[in-house]
N, C-alpha and C positions, 0 to 999 in steps of 0.2 A: 562630289566627295563630302561636302559639308553635310548634306542631307543624310547620307549614310551614317555619319557620326552621330547625328541627332537620333536616328533610328536605333542605333546600338545602345546609345545611352538611355533612352526611354525603355528598351527591352531589359537592360540590366537593372534599371530601377524597379521595374515591374517584378522581375525575378527576385530581387532582394526583398521587396515587400511581400511576396508570396511565401518566401522562406521564412520570414519573421511571423507571418500569420500561422503557418504550419507549426512552427516551434511554440507558439504562444496559444495554440488552439486548445490544449488540454493542461491545465495547471495542476490537476489532481485534487482529490477530495479527501476529507478525513472521515472515517467510519469509526464507530465505537463498538467494542465487544465488552459487554459487562460480565464480570466474573461474580456469580452470587449462587447461593445454595449448592456449591460445588458442581456448578455448570458454566459453560461458556454461552453467553446469549448474545446474538444468535449463534447456534452451533455450525451452521453453514452459512457462509457470507461470499457473495460474488462481487468483485471490485474490478477496477481497470488498473492496467499497469501504470504506475506513477502515484497511485493512491496510497494513503496512510491509514493504517488502523491503529486506534488508541485502545489499549486494553486497560480497563479500570477495574480494580478489585473493590468489591462491595462486601465481601465475607469477612468474618472475623479471623479466619485462618489465612496464613500467607499462601500465595499461589504463584505459578509462573505460567507463561504461554511460551512453549518451546517447540520448535520444529522438530518433527518426528524422525526423519530419515537421517540426516547428517548435521543436526543442530546448525542449520544455516543461519537461523535467527533465534533470539531468545530475549525475553523481557528482563530476565533476571528476577529475583525474589521481589514480589509486590505485597506489601502489607495492606491492611484495611485502609480504603480511600486513597491509595497510591495508584499511578498510572505510568504506562510507558507507551511510546510510539514506534511503530515499525513501518518503513516505507518499503512497498513491493515494487521492484523495478523489473521483474521478469515475470512473463506470462507462465501459467501452469497452475497446478493444484498443490497447495501446501497444507498438509496435515500436521496438527500440533496437539500438544497435551500439557498437563501439569506435572512437573517433575515430582512434586510432593504427592500428588494424588493421580497416579497414572490411569485411572478409570475415567478421569476427565479428559475428553477427546473432542476435537472439532476440526473444521477445515475451511481454508480460504481458497476461492477459485479466482485466479488473477487472469483476466481477458485482455488481449491486445486492444489499443485504444481504437 
């Protein structure tokens, strides 16, 4: 019976270590979208779930990056040299635009890890 307890203890420890490794395997990256000349650069960005996108306004005019369909996320107004970060926690395609300049459009594709 003592041997059985040792095996169970070893397996429990291994399972716990594996669980920690899986959880820590992807910490997420930060990507930048630059707003300049009334464009989002890059206009198409592919990231992983858990990544963060930093939107940086380099234009003289104020801009936003606002999710198109249901306003699920929004940077708020960004003036020159101001930035905002959005973390993407769900896989899918997120189309966005500038509230002040609706012709400015782009998309972020979020893949599963």
